[in-house]
MARTI-710479 format. One record per atom (N, C-alpha, C, CB): residue number from 1; residue in three letters; atom name; y, x, z. Coordinates in Angstrom, 3 decimals. Glycine has a CB too. Layout:
<sites>
+-----+------+------+----------+----------+----------+
| pos | code | site |        Y |        X |        Z |
+-----+------+------+----------+----------+----------+
| NUM |  ALA |   CA |        Y |        X |        Z |
...
+-----+------+------+----------+----------+----------+
</sites>
This chain:
<sites>
+-----+------+------+----------+----------+----------+
| pos | code | site |        Y |        X |        Z |
+-----+------+------+----------+----------+----------+
|   1 |  MET |    N |  -21.777 |  -26.615 |    4.472 |
|   1 |  MET |   CA |  -21.601 |  -25.289 |    3.527 |
|   1 |  MET |    C |  -19.936 |  -25.042 |    3.488 |
|   1 |  MET |   CB |  -22.294 |  -25.583 |    1.752 |
|   2 |  THR |    N |  -19.128 |  -26.169 |    3.707 |
|   2 |  THR |   CA |  -17.744 |  -25.819 |    3.854 |
|   2 |  THR |    C |  -17.270 |  -25.396 |    4.930 |
|   2 |  THR |   CB |  -17.031 |  -26.675 |    3.601 |
|   3 |  THR |    N |  -18.004 |  -25.703 |    6.059 |
|   3 |  THR |   CA |  -17.696 |  -24.940 |    7.258 |
|   3 |  THR |    C |  -17.852 |  -23.398 |    7.446 |
|   3 |  THR |   CB |  -18.430 |  -25.483 |    8.182 |
|   4 |  GLN |    N |  -18.859 |  -23.017 |    6.658 |
|   4 |  GLN |   CA |  -19.303 |  -21.666 |    6.653 |
|   4 |  GLN |    C |  -18.402 |  -20.902 |    5.346 |
|   4 |  GLN |   CB |  -21.069 |  -21.654 |    6.448 |
|   5 |  VAL |    N |  -17.633 |  -21.615 |    4.724 |
|   5 |  VAL |   CA |  -16.726 |  -20.908 |    3.742 |
|   5 |  VAL |    C |  -15.127 |  -20.638 |    4.614 |
|   5 |  VAL |   CB |  -16.561 |  -22.029 |    2.196 |
|   6 |  LYS |    N |  -15.087 |  -21.743 |    5.370 |
|   6 |  LYS |   CA |  -13.875 |  -21.900 |    6.277 |
|   6 |  LYS |    C |  -14.097 |  -20.600 |    7.373 |
|   6 |  LYS |   CB |  -13.855 |  -23.583 |    7.098 |
|   7 |  GLN |    N |  -15.132 |  -20.411 |    7.942 |
|   7 |  GLN |   CA |  -15.398 |  -19.641 |    9.050 |
|   7 |  GLN |    C |  -15.188 |  -18.020 |    8.170 |
|   7 |  GLN |   CB |  -17.103 |  -20.080 |    9.810 |
|   8 |  GLN |    N |  -15.810 |  -18.139 |    7.009 |
|   8 |  GLN |   CA |  -15.653 |  -16.608 |    6.274 |
|   8 |  GLN |    C |  -14.139 |  -16.377 |    6.179 |
|   8 |  GLN |   CB |  -16.368 |  -16.504 |    4.578 |
|   9 |  GLY |    N |  -13.397 |  -17.357 |    5.700 |
|   9 |  GLY |   CA |  -11.795 |  -17.271 |    5.426 |
|   9 |  GLY |    C |  -11.267 |  -16.830 |    6.538 |
|   9 |  GLY |   CB |  -11.044 |  -18.583 |    5.055 |
|  10 |  VAL |    N |  -11.640 |  -17.597 |    7.786 |
|  10 |  VAL |   CA |  -10.856 |  -17.302 |    8.967 |
|  10 |  VAL |    C |  -11.100 |  -15.714 |    9.520 |
|  10 |  VAL |   CB |  -11.277 |  -18.414 |   10.106 |
|  11 |  ASN |    N |  -12.535 |  -15.398 |    9.193 |
|  11 |  ASN |   CA |  -12.726 |  -14.079 |    9.894 |
|  11 |  ASN |    C |  -12.173 |  -13.073 |    8.871 |
|  11 |  ASN |   CB |  -14.330 |  -13.761 |   10.309 |
|  12 |  LYS |    N |  -12.108 |  -13.298 |    7.715 |
|  12 |  LYS |   CA |  -11.226 |  -12.360 |    6.778 |
|  12 |  LYS |    C |   -9.865 |  -12.277 |    7.141 |
|  12 |  LYS |   CB |  -11.216 |  -12.801 |    5.348 |
|  13 |  ASP |    N |   -9.257 |  -13.411 |    7.446 |
|  13 |  ASP |   CA |   -7.723 |  -13.684 |    7.888 |
|  13 |  ASP |    C |   -7.665 |  -12.667 |    9.133 |
|  13 |  ASP |   CB |   -7.342 |  -15.486 |    8.384 |
|  14 |  MET |    N |   -8.551 |  -12.858 |   10.161 |
|  14 |  MET |   CA |   -8.373 |  -12.218 |   11.172 |
|  14 |  MET |    C |   -8.575 |  -10.762 |   11.250 |
|  14 |  MET |   CB |   -8.991 |  -12.770 |   11.930 |
|  15 |  GLN |    N |   -9.621 |  -10.415 |   10.381 |
|  15 |  GLN |   CA |   -9.926 |   -8.791 |   10.216 |
|  15 |  GLN |    C |   -8.539 |   -8.247 |    9.570 |
|  15 |  GLN |   CB |  -11.409 |   -8.411 |    9.062 |
|  16 |  GLU |    N |   -7.655 |   -8.937 |    8.690 |
|  16 |  GLU |   CA |   -6.549 |   -8.373 |    7.987 |
|  16 |  GLU |    C |   -5.563 |   -8.391 |    9.060 |
|  16 |  GLU |   CB |   -6.108 |   -9.138 |    6.673 |
|  17 |  GLU |    N |   -5.594 |   -9.350 |    9.871 |
|  17 |  GLU |   CA |   -4.574 |   -9.331 |   11.093 |
|  17 |  GLU |    C |   -4.843 |   -8.102 |   11.974 |
|  17 |  GLU |   CB |   -4.713 |  -10.700 |   12.044 |
|  18 |  MET |    N |   -5.895 |   -7.802 |   12.345 |
|  18 |  MET |   CA |   -6.448 |   -6.685 |   13.068 |
|  18 |  MET |    C |   -5.990 |   -5.562 |   12.545 |
|  18 |  MET |   CB |   -7.823 |   -6.633 |   13.100 |
|  19 |  VAL |    N |   -6.376 |   -5.322 |   11.402 |
|  19 |  VAL |   CA |   -5.889 |   -4.162 |   10.507 |
|  19 |  VAL |    C |   -4.522 |   -3.912 |   10.540 |
|  19 |  VAL |   CB |   -6.200 |   -4.361 |    9.128 |
|  20 |  GLY |    N |   -3.671 |   -5.026 |   10.354 |
|  20 |  GLY |   CA |   -2.209 |   -4.829 |   10.487 |
|  20 |  GLY |    C |   -1.738 |   -4.287 |   11.848 |
|  20 |  GLY |   CB |   -1.519 |   -6.133 |   10.234 |
|  21 |  VAL |    N |   -2.390 |   -5.097 |   12.677 |
|  21 |  VAL |   CA |   -1.926 |   -4.583 |   14.200 |
|  21 |  VAL |    C |   -2.145 |   -3.122 |   14.543 |
|  21 |  VAL |   CB |   -2.738 |   -5.368 |   15.340 |
|  22 |  LEU |    N |   -3.596 |   -2.748 |   14.119 |
|  22 |  LEU |   CA |   -3.950 |   -1.470 |   14.605 |
|  22 |  LEU |    C |   -3.076 |   -0.370 |   13.729 |
|  22 |  LEU |   CB |   -5.588 |   -1.273 |   14.476 |
|  23 |  THR |    N |   -2.693 |   -0.822 |   12.583 |
|  23 |  THR |   CA |   -1.714 |    0.167 |   11.540 |
|  23 |  THR |    C |   -0.489 |    0.339 |   12.397 |
|  23 |  THR |   CB |   -1.221 |   -0.598 |    9.877 |
|  24 |  ALA |    N |    0.026 |   -0.686 |   12.950 |
|  24 |  ALA |   CA |    1.309 |   -0.951 |   13.515 |
|  24 |  ALA |    C |    1.176 |    0.048 |   14.832 |
|  24 |  ALA |   CB |    1.577 |   -2.669 |   13.850 |
|  25 |  ILE |    N |    0.210 |   -0.081 |   15.632 |
|  25 |  ILE |   CA |    0.043 |    0.696 |   16.654 |
|  25 |  ILE |    C |   -0.034 |    2.278 |   16.498 |
|  25 |  ILE |   CB |   -1.024 |    0.220 |   17.201 |
|  26 |  SER |    N |   -0.891 |    2.457 |   15.241 |
|  26 |  SER |   CA |   -0.754 |    3.989 |   14.791 |
|  26 |  SER |    C |    0.386 |    4.338 |   14.583 |
|  26 |  SER |   CB |   -1.387 |    4.389 |   13.656 |
|  27 |  ILE |    N |    1.352 |    3.763 |   14.025 |
|  27 |  ILE |   CA |    2.692 |    4.286 |   13.529 |
|  27 |  ILE |    C |    3.468 |    4.595 |   14.856 |
|  27 |  ILE |   CB |    3.527 |    3.156 |   12.536 |
|  28 |  VAL |    N |    3.331 |    3.369 |   15.565 |
|  28 |  VAL |   CA |    4.330 |    3.661 |   16.838 |
|  28 |  VAL |    C |    4.052 |    4.870 |   17.645 |
|  28 |  VAL |   CB |    4.290 |    2.498 |   17.877 |
|  29 |  SER |    N |    2.575 |    4.968 |   17.737 |
|  29 |  SER |   CA |    1.839 |    6.116 |   18.493 |
|  29 |  SER |    C |    2.309 |    7.463 |   17.912 |
|  29 |  SER |   CB |    0.185 |    5.997 |   18.344 |
|  30 |  LYS |    N |    2.432 |    7.405 |   16.641 |
|  30 |  LYS |   CA |    2.834 |    8.854 |   15.967 |
|  30 |  LYS |    C |    4.148 |    9.143 |   16.152 |
|  30 |  LYS |   CB |    2.622 |    8.962 |   14.442 |
|  31 |  ARG |    N |    5.038 |    8.118 |   16.143 |
|  31 |  ARG |   CA |    6.294 |    8.202 |   16.418 |
|  31 |  ARG |    C |    6.855 |    8.566 |   17.825 |
|  31 |  ARG |   CB |    6.714 |    7.113 |   16.051 |
|  32 |  LEU |    N |    6.034 |    8.017 |   18.984 |
|  32 |  LEU |   CA |    6.087 |    8.400 |   20.131 |
|  32 |  LEU |    C |    5.789 |    9.985 |   20.488 |
|  32 |  LEU |   CB |    5.299 |    7.550 |   20.706 |
|  33 |  ALA |    N |    4.687 |   10.134 |   19.750 |
|  33 |  ALA |   CA |    4.271 |   11.529 |   19.832 |
|  33 |  ALA |    C |    5.159 |   12.691 |   19.259 |
|  33 |  ALA |   CB |    3.033 |   11.597 |   19.185 |
|  34 |  ASN |    N |    5.693 |   12.390 |   18.213 |
|  34 |  ASN |   CA |    6.945 |   13.176 |   17.518 |
|  34 |  ASN |    C |    8.120 |   13.285 |   18.557 |
|  34 |  ASN |   CB |    7.541 |   12.330 |   16.104 |
|  35 |  ARG |    N |    8.464 |   11.865 |   19.098 |
|  35 |  ARG |   CA |    9.716 |   11.967 |   20.144 |
|  35 |  ARG |    C |    9.194 |   12.753 |   21.399 |
|  35 |  ARG |   CB |   10.304 |   10.367 |   20.663 |
|  36 |  LEU |    N |    8.010 |   12.776 |   21.758 |
|  36 |  LEU |   CA |    7.833 |   13.609 |   23.016 |
|  36 |  LEU |    C |    7.708 |   14.881 |   22.737 |
|  36 |  LEU |   CB |    6.733 |   13.275 |   23.810 |
|  37 |  SER |    N |    7.230 |   15.479 |   21.435 |
|  37 |  SER |   CA |    7.126 |   16.683 |   21.185 |
|  37 |  SER |    C |    8.702 |   17.407 |   21.021 |
|  37 |  SER |   CB |    6.204 |   16.735 |   19.983 |
|  38 |  GLN |    N |    9.545 |   16.674 |   20.357 |
|  38 |  GLN |   CA |   10.908 |   16.919 |   20.363 |
|  38 |  GLN |    C |   11.575 |   17.245 |   21.827 |
|  38 |  GLN |   CB |   11.528 |   15.721 |   19.738 |
|  39 |  LEU |    N |   11.267 |   16.332 |   22.498 |
|  39 |  LEU |   CA |   11.703 |   16.518 |   24.019 |
|  39 |  LEU |    C |   11.388 |   17.629 |   24.719 |
|  39 |  LEU |   CB |   11.212 |   15.566 |   24.821 |
|  40 |  ASP |    N |    9.969 |   17.830 |   24.312 |
|  40 |  ASP |   CA |    9.511 |   19.023 |   24.974 |
|  40 |  ASP |    C |   10.009 |   20.265 |   24.396 |
|  40 |  ASP |   CB |    8.101 |   19.068 |   24.985 |
|  41 |  GLU |    N |   10.255 |   20.273 |   23.344 |
|  41 |  GLU |   CA |   11.172 |   21.649 |   22.606 |
|  41 |  GLU |    C |   12.316 |   21.722 |   23.217 |
|  41 |  GLU |   CB |   11.596 |   21.572 |   20.978 |
|  42 |  GLN |    N |   13.074 |   20.676 |   23.409 |
|  42 |  GLN |   CA |   14.481 |   20.561 |   23.827 |
|  42 |  GLN |    C |   14.396 |   20.991 |   25.226 |
|  42 |  GLN |   CB |   15.128 |   19.094 |   23.656 |
|  43 |  ASN |    N |   13.594 |   20.741 |   25.971 |
|  43 |  ASN |   CA |   13.515 |   21.250 |   27.485 |
|  43 |  ASN |    C |   12.923 |   22.546 |   27.595 |
|  43 |  ASN |   CB |   12.681 |   20.322 |   28.401 |
|  44 |  GLU |    N |   12.386 |   23.051 |   26.784 |
|  44 |  GLU |   CA |   11.959 |   24.444 |   26.581 |
|  44 |  GLU |    C |   13.265 |   25.251 |   26.203 |
|  44 |  GLU |   CB |   10.800 |   24.550 |   25.408 |
|  45 |  ARG |    N |   14.078 |   24.881 |   25.234 |
|  45 |  ARG |   CA |   15.056 |   25.654 |   24.979 |
|  45 |  ARG |    C |   16.059 |   25.710 |   26.127 |
|  45 |  ARG |   CB |   15.594 |   25.258 |   23.793 |
|  46 |  LYS |    N |   16.229 |   24.582 |   26.654 |
|  46 |  LYS |   CA |   17.326 |   24.437 |   27.974 |
|  46 |  LYS |    C |   16.900 |   25.431 |   29.057 |
|  46 |  LYS |   CB |   17.322 |   22.796 |   28.738 |
|  47 |  GLY |    N |   15.391 |   25.429 |   29.176 |
|  47 |  GLY |   CA |   14.992 |   26.448 |   30.273 |
|  47 |  GLY |    C |   15.215 |   27.761 |   29.898 |
|  47 |  GLY |   CB |   13.583 |   26.372 |   30.661 |
|  48 |  GLU |    N |   15.284 |   28.089 |   28.727 |
|  48 |  GLU |   CA |   15.441 |   29.599 |   28.207 |
|  48 |  GLU |    C |   16.715 |   29.941 |   28.498 |
|  48 |  GLU |   CB |   15.201 |   29.860 |   26.664 |
|  49 |  LYS |    N |   17.812 |   28.933 |   28.162 |
|  49 |  LYS |   CA |   18.965 |   29.089 |   28.317 |
|  49 |  LYS |    C |   19.322 |   29.380 |   29.862 |
|  49 |  LYS |   CB |   19.542 |   28.014 |   27.732 |
|  50 |  VAL |    N |   18.914 |   28.701 |   30.718 |
|  50 |  VAL |   CA |   18.996 |   28.633 |   32.134 |
|  50 |  VAL |    C |   18.419 |   29.992 |   32.686 |
|  50 |  VAL |   CB |   18.211 |   27.357 |   32.683 |
|  51 |  ASN |    N |   17.340 |   30.431 |   32.179 |
|  51 |  ASN |   CA |   16.985 |   31.628 |   32.307 |
|  51 |  ASN |    C |   17.735 |   32.751 |   31.965 |
|  51 |  ASN |   CB |   16.055 |   31.686 |   31.810 |
|  52 |  GLU |    N |   18.173 |   32.826 |   30.866 |
|  52 |  GLU |   CA |   19.164 |   33.793 |   30.311 |
|  52 |  GLU |    C |   20.448 |   34.061 |   31.094 |
|  52 |  GLU |   CB |   19.560 |   33.330 |   29.002 |
|  53 |  GLN |    N |   20.901 |   32.636 |   31.460 |
|  53 |  GLN |   CA |   22.242 |   32.667 |   32.358 |
|  53 |  GLN |    C |   21.864 |   33.413 |   33.767 |
|  53 |  GLN |   CB |   22.843 |   30.982 |   32.695 |
|  54 |  ASN |    N |   20.926 |   33.103 |   34.145 |
|  54 |  ASN |   CA |   20.593 |   33.651 |   35.549 |
|  54 |  ASN |    C |   20.357 |   35.215 |   35.528 |
|  54 |  ASN |   CB |   19.246 |   32.920 |   36.130 |
|  55 |  LYS |    N |   19.638 |   35.409 |   34.501 |
|  55 |  LYS |   CA |   19.495 |   37.185 |   34.276 |
|  55 |  LYS |    C |   21.054 |   37.670 |   34.126 |
|  55 |  LYS |   CB |   18.479 |   37.714 |   32.574 |
|  56 |  THR |    N |   21.903 |   37.177 |   33.476 |
|  56 |  THR |   CA |   23.030 |   37.912 |   33.083 |
|  56 |  THR |    C |   23.898 |   37.917 |   34.486 |
|  56 |  THR |   CB |   23.803 |   37.207 |   31.733 |
|  57 |  ARG |    N |   23.616 |   36.882 |   35.359 |
|  57 |  ARG |   CA |   24.343 |   36.879 |   36.757 |
|  57 |  ARG |    C |   23.969 |   37.765 |   37.616 |
|  57 |  ARG |   CB |   24.235 |   35.730 |   37.462 |
|  58 |  SER |    N |   22.441 |   38.240 |   37.578 |
|  58 |  SER |   CA |   22.058 |   39.134 |   38.568 |
|  58 |  SER |    C |   22.437 |   40.311 |   38.515 |
|  58 |  SER |   CB |   20.929 |   39.213 |   38.700 |
+-----+------+------+----------+----------+----------+
</sites>
């Protein structure tokens, strides 16, 4: 009986740890997605500036 109680405690601890790890992964994924989005916007703006400069030179 004590073995069963210990196993339940271990399972609960393991589940809590997994929840923490998955939460951390989710947070990091969201940050990376935001940074990629920002970089994409910056690259688009740079591309627009280059296109405008090329039009004025023509």
